[in-house]
N, C-alpha and C positions, 0 to 999 in steps of 0.2 A: 525474845522479849527482854527489854532492859529492866533492871530492878525498879527504876523510878516510874516506868510505865505500869508495872505490876502494882506498885503502891498507889498510883493514881487510880487504876481500875478498882482496887479495893475500896479506897477511902472516898474517891470522888464520884464513882459510878455505882458499884455493886452494893456496898453497905447501905447507902441512902435508898436505893431501889428495893433492896431486901426488906428494910424496915417499913417502907411504904406498902409494899405488897403484903407483908405480914399482917398489917392492920386490915387490909381488905379480905384476906383469907380468914382472919378471925371473924369478921362480920358474916361471912358466908357460913362458916361452921356454927357460929352462934345462932344463926337462923334455923338450924335443924331442930325441930321440936324434940324434946327429950324422949317422947314415946314413938318417934318416927325414924330412929337410927337404922331400923331394918328395912326401910323403904328402898325398893329398887324399881326402876322403870320397866325393866324387862328381866326375864329369868337369867339371861347371860350377863347382866350388869352386876357390878358390885353394889352392895347396900350403901346407903348414904354414909354410915359410920365407917365402913370398909374403905370407901373412896376418900373420906376425910383423913383416915389414918394413912392411907397411901400418900396423900399429898404431904402431910406433916412429917412422916417418918422418912420420906425420900428427901425432903429438905435437909433433915439432919444427916442423912447418909452422904449427900453431896458436900455439906459443910465438913463432915468428918473426913472425907477424902481430901479436901483442901488442907485440913489440919494435919493429917497423917502422911500425906503424899502418896496415898494408894487407896484404891477402892476395895472395900469389903462388901462383897455381894451376897453374903450370907443372909438368909431370910430374917426379918425382924418382926416377930409376932407382936400383936397389940397386947400390952399387959392386961391381965384380968381385971385390974383396978379401973380400966377405962371402959365404962359401961354405956356412956352416953356422950353427947356433944359437950356438955359442961366439963366432964372429966377430961375429955380430949383437949379442950381449950386450956385447962389448967396445965396439963402436961406440955402442950405446944408452947405456951407462953414461957414456962420455966426453961425448957430445952432450947428454945430459940434465943432467949437472952443469954444463956450460958455459952452457946455456940458463937454468937456474935462477939461476946467479950473475948473469947479465945482467938477468933479471927483477927481482932484488932491487935493482938500480941505477935502475930506472925512477922517474921523478917521478910525482907524483899527476896532473899534467896529461897525461902520456903515457898513464897508465892510464885516464883518462876520455875520451881522444880517441875520437871515433866512428869505428868501422871498418866498412866495407861488405863483407859476405860474399855475393858473387855476386848482389847486388841483392835478396837475400831477407831478410837481417838487417842492420840498421844499429844497432849497439850499442857501448857503451863497450868499449875494448880489453880490459879486465880480464874482461868477461863471457865472452870466448872461452876462458878457462881452464876455466870450468865446462863449456862445450861439449866441450872436449878431454877432460875427465874422463869424460863420458858416452860419447863415441866410443870411448875406450880400453877402458872397462869392457865395453861391448857386444861389441867385437871380441875382447877377451881371453876372454870367455865362449865365443865361437865356437871360438877356438883351444884352449881347455881341453877342449872336446868332441872334438877330434882325438886327444888324447893316448892314452886307453885303447885305442881301435881300432888305433892304430899300435904298441901294445905298450909304451907308456910308463906311468909312474905319475903320477897326478894329484896335484899339490901342494895343500896347504891354501891356500885363498884367503880366504874370510870366515869360516872355521872349518875344522875338520878335514874332510879328504876320507877316503874309505875307505882309500886308500893311506897317507896320513899317520897315520891311527889305527893301521893295521897296523904301521907302522914304529915308532911309539911303544910299542905293546904288546910288540913283539919286543925292544925295547931294555931292557925291565924285567927 
């Protein structure tokens, strides 16, 4: 990959998409009622808060790998200070903004550095921002399916949801 291609991928594709998807992920996490973080649709499923943590911390892990040029696969436990969806949103917003600011500072050489992901993928660092997007979208879809059964409203994601359409109609 040429340096100018990596720069284009970062600035022209991945950062705008990451920022857009970040807002939608925030909406889904925000919809988790404060007292329903322990909801799980099945005993083998993660709780809503565990799944939301997985989404957000994995985003940071992927961005960290692009920043450092290597994957750190050590477990990242949720801080004890994150007890509900509001706490998680505060952490996510702060961490996301800080990571994006650092990504903007990367040189083209850093973006094109080959990064090894578990011996399975060896790609230019910038490639892993695309993988981050797919991972987050996949798990956000899972989390959005938790909302209605736990009694929450499903926000608009890629268009109106039933709940967002109802809210819009009631506002008229």
